[in-house]
TIZA-197883 format. One record per atom (N, C-alpha, C): z, x, y; residue in one letter. Coordinates in steps of 0.2 Angstrom, whole numbers, plus 5000, padded with zeros to 4 digits. Each point is the difference from the previous one (the first is absolute). Example, Ala and Ser with C-alpha at 12.3 -4.5 7.8 and 13.67 -1.06 7.14 Angstrom:
% residues 2
503950664972a 500049965006a 500050045006a 499649985005s 500150045006s 500349965005s 
//
This chain:
% residues 440
509349135103m 500050024993m 500750034998m 500349984995r 500650024998r 500050074997r 500450045003s 500150074998s 500450014993s 500449954998d 500450004994d 499649984994d 499349995001r 499649984994r 499950064995r 500150065003f 499950064996f 500550065002f 500250044996r 500550055001r 499750074999r 500050055005l 499750064999l 500650054998l 499850044995v 500550054997v 499650075000v 500350065002p 499650064999p 499850024993p 499450024999v 499850024994v 499450055001v 499850034995l 499450045001l 499449964997l 499450015004f 499449974998f 499450045000f 499549994996v 499450045000v 499449955000v 499550025004f 499449965000f 499550034995f 500049974994s 499650024995s 499950074998s 500650045000g 500050074999g 499750045005g 500049985006l 499650045005l 500550045004l 500649975002f 500450045004f 500749975000f 500550045002l 500749985000l 500249985006l 500449945000l 500249975006l 500749974999l 500550025004p 500749965000p 499949945004p 500049944996i 499949945003i 500449954997i 499949945002s 500449944998s 499649964995s 500349974995a 499749954996a 500349935000a 499749954999v 500349935000v 500449994994v 500649985000q 500449994994q 500349935001q 499749954998a 500249935001a 499749954994a 500349954999a 499849954995a 499449965003a 499950005007e 499549965003e 499750045006e 499450025000y 499650035005y 499849955005y 499850035006l 499649965005l 499449974996l 499849945001s 499449984997s 499450035003s 499449994997a 499450035003a 499849975007a 500249945001a 499949975007a 500450035005a 500750014998e 500550035005e 499950075001e 499750044995s 499950075001s 499350025002s 499649955001d 499350025003d 500150045006d 499650065000p 500050045006p 500049975007p 499549955000a 500049975007a 500649965002a 500349974995v 500749965001v 500550055002v 500050064996m 500550055001m 499950045007m 499450005002g 499850035007g 499950075000g 499950034994w 500050074999w 499450035004w 500150055004m 499550045004m 499649955005m 500349955002e 499649965005e 500350015007e 499550005005g 500250025007g 499750065002g 500050025007f 499750065002f 500550035005f 500550044998p 500150024993p 500449944997p 500150014993p 500549954996p 500750025003p 500449954999p 500750015002p 500350054995p 500550035001p 500350054995p 500249974994p 500349945000d 500249974993d 499449984996d 499450005003k 499449984996k 499550064998k 500250065002l 499650064998l 500150024993l 499450024997i 500050034993i 499650075001i 500450055000t 499750075001t 500250054995t 499750065000q 500150054995q 500850025000q 500350015006p 500750015000p 500549954997p 499749944999d 500449944998d 500050014992d 500650014997s 500050024993s 499949934996s 500049945003n 500049944997n 499349974999n 499550045002y 499349975001y 499749984994y 500250024994f 499749974994f 500649964996f 500449975003s 500549964997s 499849935002s 500249954996f 499949935002f 500549985005f 499849965005p 499449975001p 499450045004p 500250065003k 499650045003k 499350024996k 500150014994l 499550024996l 499449955000l 500149945002r 499549955000r 499550015006r 500250045005w 499650035005w 499750064998w 500450054997t 499850064999t 499550014995t 499949964995v 499550004995v 499350005003v 499949975006c 499450005003c 499950055005c 500550055001h 499950055005h 500350074998h 499850014994l 500350074997l 499750065003l 499450005003r 499850065003r 500250015007r 500449955002e 500450015007e 500650044998e 500250014994f 500650044998f 499950064997f 499450014997l 499950064995l 499350025001l 499950074999p 499350035000p 499649974995p 499349995001t 499649974995t 499350045000t 499649994994e 499350025000e 499649944999e 499450005002q 499549945000q 499750004993q 500049944998v 499549984994v 499449975003v 499550035001s 499449985004s 499649954996s 499849945004r 499649954997r 499250025001r 499950065003g 499350025002g 499849975006g 499350015001l 499749975006l 499549944999l 500049984994g 499649944998g 500349935002g 499649955001a 500349945002a 500449974994a 500549965001p 500449974995p 499649954996p 500249994994s 499749954996s 500349935002s 499649955000k 500349935001k 500349974994k 500649975000l 500249964995l 499949935001l 499649974995p 499949935001p 500649964999p 500149945004y 500649965000y 499849934997y 500549974996a 500049934998a 500749984999a 500450005006l 500749985000l 500249944996l 500550004997d 500249944996d 500749985002d 500149945003d 500649985003d 500549984995d 499749994994g 500449974994g 500550064997g 499950065002i 500450054997i 500750005002i 500249985006d 500749995003d 500449954995d 499649954998q 500449954996q 500150024992q 499750054998v 500050024993v 500850014999v 500249984994t 500750004998t 500150054994t 500650034999f 500150044994f 500850004999f 500250024995t 500750004998t 500250085000t 500550025005p 500250075000p 500350024993p 500050064999m 500450034994m 500749985000m 500349974995g 500749995000g 500249945004g 499549965002s 500249945004s 499749934996s 500349955002a 499849934997a 499649965005a 500050035007e 499749965005e 499450045002e 499549955002t 499450035002t 500050025007t 499550045002m 499950035007m 499349995002m 499849995006t 499350005002t 499850075002t 499350015000w 499850075002w 500250025007w 499949955004e 500250015007e 500750025001e 500549974996a 500750015001a 500150074997a 499650034995s 500150064998s 499950065005s 499549985005l 499850055005l 500750025004l 500349955002a 500650015004a 500650034995a 500049984994a 500650024996a 499950084999a 499450025000n 499850074998n 499950045007n 500149985006y 500050035006y 499350035001y 499549964998t 499350025000t 499750015007t 499750065001d 499750025007d 499249995000d 499750004994g 499349994999g 499949974993g 499549965000m 499849974993m 499249995000m 499750034995l 499349995000l 499849984992l 499649954999i 499849994994i 499249995000i 499750044995i 499350004999i 499849974994i 499649954999h 499849974994h 499250004999h 499850034995r 499350014999r 499650025006r 500350055003g 499750045006g 500149975006g 500349945001k 500149975006k 500849995002k 500150015006v 500749995003v 500249935000v 500549984996v 500249934999v 500749995004v 500350055002y 500750005003y 500150065004y 500249995006e 500250065004e 500549985005e 500650035000r 500649995005r 500250065003r 500250005006y 500450065003y 500649975003y 500650044998l 500649985002l 500450065002l 500649995003g 500550065001g 499650045006g 500050074998c 499750055005c 499350004999c 499749974996l 499350014998l 499549955003l 499450035003n 499549965002n 499350034997n 499549975000e 499450024997e 499750075002e 500250025006a 499850065002a 500550064999a 500649984997g 500550044998g 500050044994g 500450054999k 500150034993k 500750004998k 500250004994h 500649994997h 500150064995h 500750024999g 500150054995g 499949974993g 499650044996a 499849984993a 500650024995a 500450055003m 500650034996m 499750024993m 500249994995s 499850034993s 499449974998s 499749965003m 499349984998m 499550065001m 500350055005t 499650065000t 500050044994t 500549994995k 499950044994k 499449974996k 499949945001s 499449984996s 499350025003s 500050025006m 499450035003m 499950074997m 500650045000t 500050064997t 499850004993t 500349954996g 499850004993g 499349984999g 499749965005l 499349984999l 499650065001l 500150055005l 499750065001l 500050044994l 500650014997a 500050044994a 499649974994a 500149934999e 499649974995e 499250015001e 499850005006i 499350025001i 499850074998i 500450045002l 499950074998l 500050024993l 500449964996v 500150004993v 499349984997v 499849945002a 499449964998a 499450055001a 500050035005e 499450045002e 500050074997e 500650024997g 500050064996g 500350065005g 500249985006a 500250065004a 500750014999a 500449964997l 500750014998l 500149984993l 500450044996d 500149994993d 500749975000d 500149944998d 500749975000d 500450034994d 499750034996a 500450034994a 500350075002a 499750035006a 500250075002a 500750005002a 500450064999l 500650015003l 500050015007l 500549975004v 500050005007v 499950085002v 500450044997s 500050075002s 499450035000s 499549984996t 499350035000t 499649985006t 500249955004i 499749985006i 500350025006i 500749995000v 500450025005v 500550054998v 499850074999p 500550054997p 500750005004p 500049985006e 500650005004e 500549964997e 499849954996l 500549964996l 500250024993l 499850064998s 500150024993s 500750004998s 500550025005s 500750014998s 500449935002s 499649955002s 500449945001s 499949954994s 500349945000a 499949964995a 499349974999a 499650005005f 499349984999f 499650054997f 500250065000g 499550054997g 499849994993g 500549974996s 499949994993s 499849934998s 499949965006a 499749934999a 499350005000a 499649954997t 499349995001t 499949965006t 499450015002v 499849965006v 500149924999v 499849984993r 500149934999r 500749985000r 500450044998q 500749985000q 500350005007q 499750045005v 500249995007v 499749935002v 499349994999m 499749945002m 500349944998m 500350004994d 500349944997d 500850005001d 500350055003m 500750015001m 500449994994m 499750044995t 500450014994t 500350074999t 500150045006t 500350065000t 500849995000t 500350054997s 500750005000s 500350055005s 500349975005l 500250045006l 500850005001l 500350055001d 500750005003d 500049995007d 499949935001y 499949985007y 500249935001y 500449985005s 500249935001s 499749975006s 499749944999e 499849975006e 500449945001e 500650004999d 500549955001d 500250005008d 499749965004y 500250005007y 500749985001y 500349974996a 500749985001a 500550064999a 499850054997d 500450064999d 499950055005d 500450015005p 499950055005p 499950074998p 500250024993k 499950064997k 499350014996k 499649955000a 499449994996a 499550065003a 499650024995d 499550055002d 499549975006d 499949945000i 499549975005i 500250025007i 500750015001w 500250025007w 499850085001w 500050044995l 499850075001l 499250005001l 499749964996y 499349995001y 499849985007y 500449955003s 499949975006s 500150055006s 500550044999q 500150065005q 499450055000q 499850014994a 499450055000a 499449975003a 499949944999a 499449975002a 500049985007a 500549995003s 500149985007s 499550045005s 499649965004p 499650045005p 500450025006p 500649985000l 500450015006l 500350074999l 500250045006p 500350074999p 500650004996p 500050054996k 500650014995k 500650025004k 500649994998p 500650025003p 500050085000p 500350035004k 500150075000k 500350034994k 500449974997d 500350024994d 499749984993d 499449975001y 499649984994y 499750054996y 500250014994e 499750054996e 499649984994e 499849934999g 499749974995g 499250015000g 499749974996p 499250005000p 499849975006p 499450025002d 499749975006d 499349974998d 500049935000g 499449964998g 499949984993g 499649964999y 499949974993y 499950054995y 499550055001f 499850044995f 500650054998f 500350025005e 500650054999e 500549964995e 500249945002y 500549964996y 499849994993y 499449984999l 499749994993l 500150064996l 500050065002q 500150064996q 500750014998q 500549965003t 500750004998t 500249954994t 499649954999v 500249954995v 500050034993v 500649994997r 500150024993r 499949954995r 499950024994p 499949954994p 500649974998p 499949944996a 500649974997a 499849974994a 499850044995g 499749974994g 499350014999g 499749964995d 499350014998d 499649955004d 499450035003h 499649955003h 499649954995h 499849955003g 499649954996g 500349954995g 500749995001e 500449964996e 500249935004e 500050005006a 500249945004a 499750005007a 499949945002f 499849995007f 500650015005f 500050035005a 500550015005a 499750005007a 500149955004y 499650005007y 500350055004y 499750055002k 500350055005k 499450035004k 500149995007t 499550015005t 499750074999t 500450054998v 499850075000v 499450014995v 499949964995n 499450004996n 499449995004n 500049965005t 499449985004t 499950065004t 500550035003d 499850065005d 499850064996d 500250004994v 499750064995v 499349984999v 499849934999l 499349984998l 499650015007l 500349995006g 499650015006g 499850085000g 500550044998w 499950075000w 499450024995w 500049974994i 499550014995i 499349985003i 500049945002v 499349985002v 499750045006v 500550025005s 499850045005s 499750074998s 500450034995r 499850064997r 499350004997r 499949944996v 499450004996v 499449985005v 500149965005s 499549985004s 499950045006s 500550045002g 499950045006g 500149965006g 500349945000q 500149965006q 500749975000q 500349995006e 500649965000e 499949934998e 500549974997v 500049934998v 499749965005v 500250015006t 499749955006t 499250015000t 499850065000e 499350025000e 499649974994e 500350014994l 499749984994l 500049924999l 500549975003l 500049925000l 499549985004l 499950035006s 499549985005s 499350014997s 499950064997d 499350014998d 499849964994d 500449994995r 499949964994r 500049935000r 500549975005i 500249935000i 499949975007i 500450025004w 500149975007w 499349995004w 499750065000s 499350005004s 499549964996s 500149984994k 499549974996k 500049924999k 500649975002i 500249934998i 499849965006i 499850025006g 499949965006g 500649995003g 500550045000a 500649995003a 500049985007a 500449965003e 500049985007e 500450065004e 500550034997q 500450045004q 500250064996q 500150065004d 500350064996d 500749984998d 500150044994g 500750004998g 500450065003g 500650014999y 500350065002y 500650014995y 500250064999m 500550024995m 500450055003m 500749994999t 500550055003t 500050064996t 500250055004v 500050074997v 500750045001v 500150054996d 500650045001d 499950055006d 500550045000g 500050055006g 499550055000g 499650014994k 499550044999k 499349975000k 500049935001g 499449965000g 499749984994g 500450004995t 499849984993t 500149925000t 499549974998p 500049925000p 500549984994p 500449955002f 500549974995f 499649954995f 499850034995a 499649974995a 500349944996a 500750015001g 500449954996g 500249945004g 499949995006g 500249945004g 499850005007g 499650045003g 499950015007g 499449965003g 499649964996l 499549965003l 500149945004l 499749995006s 500049945003s 499349985001s 499849935000a 499449985000a 500049925002a 499349985001g 500049935002g 499949964994g 500249935000l 500049964995l 499449994996l 499449995004r 499449984997r 499750064997r 500250065003d 499750064996d 500350024993d 500749985000l 500250004993l 499749954996l 499849945003g 499749954996g 499350034997g 499750045004r 499450034998r 500150054994r 500650045001i 500250044994i 500049964994i 500449945000g 500149964994g 499349974998g 499649995004l 499349974998l 499650064996l 500150065002l 499750064997l 500250014993l 500749994999l 500350004993l 499849944996l 500049945003l 499849944996l 499350014998l 499550035004n 499350014998n 499950064996n 500550034998g 499950064995g 499750065004g 500150015006g 499850065004g 499449995004g 499749945000v 499449985004v 500149965006v 499750025006v 500149975006v 499349995003v 499849945002d 499349995003d 499550034996d 500049994993g 499550034996g 500050074999g 500550045003q 500050074999q 500650024996q 499950044995r 500650024995r 500350065003r 500650005002l 500450055003l 500350054995l 500249974994f 500350044994f 499849974994f 500150034994p 499849984994p 500449934998p 499849964996a 500349944998a 500650014996a 500050064996d 500650024996d 500650015004d 500050015006v 500650015005v 500449944999v 499749945002v 500349945000v 500249974993v 499650014995s 500149984993s 500650044998s 500050065001g 500650044998g 500749985003g 500049985007i 500649985003i 500249934997i 499549964999r 500149934997r 500350004993r 499850054996r 500350014993r 500850015001r 500250045005g 500750015001g 500250064996g 500750015001g 500350064997g 500449974994g 500450044997d 500449994994d 500649955002d 499949944997k 500549955001k 500750014998k 500150044995d 500650024997d 500450055005d 499650055003h 500250045005h 500349975006h 499649955002f 500149965006f 500649964999f 500149974994a 500649964999a 500750035001a 500050074999k 500650045000k 500250005007k 499649985005a 500250005007a 500449945002a 500049954996g 500449945001g 499949955005g 499349995002y 499849965005y 500049934998y 500549965002t 500149934997t 499549955002t 499750015006t 499549965003t 499350024997t 499950064997l 499450024998l 499950024992l 500449954997e 500050014992e 499350004997e 499850044996g 499450004997g 499550045004g 500250035005g 499550035005g 499950084998g 499650035004s 500050084999s 499750035006s 499950065000y 499850045006y 499550054999y 499550005003r 499450054999r 499750025006r 499950065001g 499750035006g 500249985007g 500749995000m 500449985006m 499849925001m 499849964995w 499949935001w 500549964995w 500249955002w 500549954996w 499549954997w 500150004993v 499649964996v 500449954997v 499949935001f 500449954997f 499949984993f 499450014998h 499849984993h 500149924999h 499949965005n 500149934999n 499349974998n 500049935000d 499449974997d 499450015004d 500150025007h 499450015004h 499850075001h 500450054997g 499850075000g 500250035007g 500549975004a 500150025006a 500350075001a 499850045005f 500350065002f 500150015007f 500450055002a 500250005007a 500250065003a 499950015006a 500450055004a 500649975003a 500650045000r 500649975003r 500450055004r 500349975005g 500450045004g 500649975002g 500650045002v 500649975002v 499949955006v 500549965000h 500149945005h 499449954999h 499750004995g 499549944998g 499350025001g 499850065000q 499250015001q 499749994993q 499449985000t 499649994994t 499349995001t 499650034996i 499349984999i 500049974993i 499949944999y 500049974993y 499349984998y 499850024995i 499349994997i 500049964994i 499749945000d 500049964994d 499249994998d 499850044995p 499350004998p 499849934998p 500449964996t 499849944997t 499949955006t 500450005005a 499949955005a 499550035005a 499850065000e 499650035005e 500350005006e 500750025000m 500449995006m 500350075002m 500050015007v 500350065002v 500549975005v 500650025000l 500649985004l 500350065003l 500150005007v 500350065004v 500649975004v 500550034999r 500649985004r 500350065003r 500249995007f 500450055003f 500649965002f 500650034999a 500649975001a 500650055003a 500549975002s 500650045002s 500649974998s 500149994993f 500649974997f 500650045002f 500649975001p 500550045002p 500250064995p 499949994994t 500250064995t 499450024997t 500050074997a 499450034998a 499749984994a 500549984995k 499849994993k 499649944999k 499450014997n 499649944999n 500349954995n 500450034996g 500349954995g 500449945003g 500250015006k 500349955004k 499549945002k 499450025001i 499549955002i 499549984995i 500050044994d 499549984995d 500149934997d 500649975000p 500149934997p 499749955005p 499950015006t 499649955004t 499350035002t 499850054997s 499350035002s 499650004994s 500250034994l 499550004994l 499849934998l 500549954999p 499849934998p 499549975005p 500250025007a 499549975005a 499350024999a 499950074999y 499450034999y 499649964994y 500449994995q 499749974994q 499849935002q 500449965003a 499849935002a 499450005004a 500050045005v 499450005004v 499350024997v 500150054995a 499450024996a 499849944996a 500549964997e 499849954996e 499749945004e 500249995006y 499849955005y 499250025001y 499950065002l 499350025002l 499650004994l 500250014994l 499649994994l 499849934999l 500449955001n 499949944998n 499749955006n 499950035006r 499849965006r 499349984999r 
//
């Protein structure tokens, strides 16, 4: 394998707002392909013990940079402390199968391209680690690639936000949480912060106005201070900043009026995690288990990374199995019902599907998501099929298409974090498969 296919330059990198690491990032016009960067091809962590040049360990500051991240995304709890999201003690539910070999040959035209691409080709183009498609309650497509196998778990990244948002929407629908209330009335510790004057709904829909930068390319951005505070690793002796998520959130200052524009900032979700924990009396991991994970017939426990004080990372710390996230998608597709049992009011899903304010969303300038919105930590496309999704960096998604009665789950380890880089070969592919399934 040619080492000159990519060039490493020192930069700062953050794993979804969790902790600060001085690592390297890939800067090149061409990355190693999915096949070339496959963890088995690279030989990461193979051998007893692995040779020194194949080790990926906590002291290795490059462990979440490409191409090592293609192994790391399936092994996060080997680097960081975690809390269990228990599936409970019941038997897992069985997903019926009706596999469709024709899906691989479905074609679509990527955004901005005149040439078509097949579904199968898109998997490699997007560095897919796992793909599951459920149609009318049956699994019609299932693939495991990269670091993932059917017994493994993969980082969900910011799809975690949608789990936290779902819990909040459930509490709102049940009357336990008032989304019009000021955050300061629920979490008085945030009264002096920017969040104190925001409503719960403004936090849930990320229309807060915060003096906070989440620009990973700027080494002076606030995300790095947040990451230092949230790191579960021992703080340097000269460190004098906040310790943990909750302490940092109290330091965020306002930057204008809330409720005027959508701005995607992870700190909102960690505030929401604090809110739902305060209202429910349970940590996010416990509440997610009690209300969702232990009720859907999950095959595996999930787990969530925590800060140095044991606070779950509500904004991005979840890892889970592919089929279990498919069960989450089915739960949403079916309006909160699983195996004939209603887990939460139908208003939860109908509210998410209505979406947020499109004008507020448009101000964020997402070129691949024009006409979309954001509601309850879910992305709403407002397309002809009424699709909505949980999304996470490096290509994670739970894509729900009510018209096609389709749930699609993808785990991926794309070299760069922003989904805008892979939306052109992802969103049209999802639509093409949905139309194929509708018409077969």
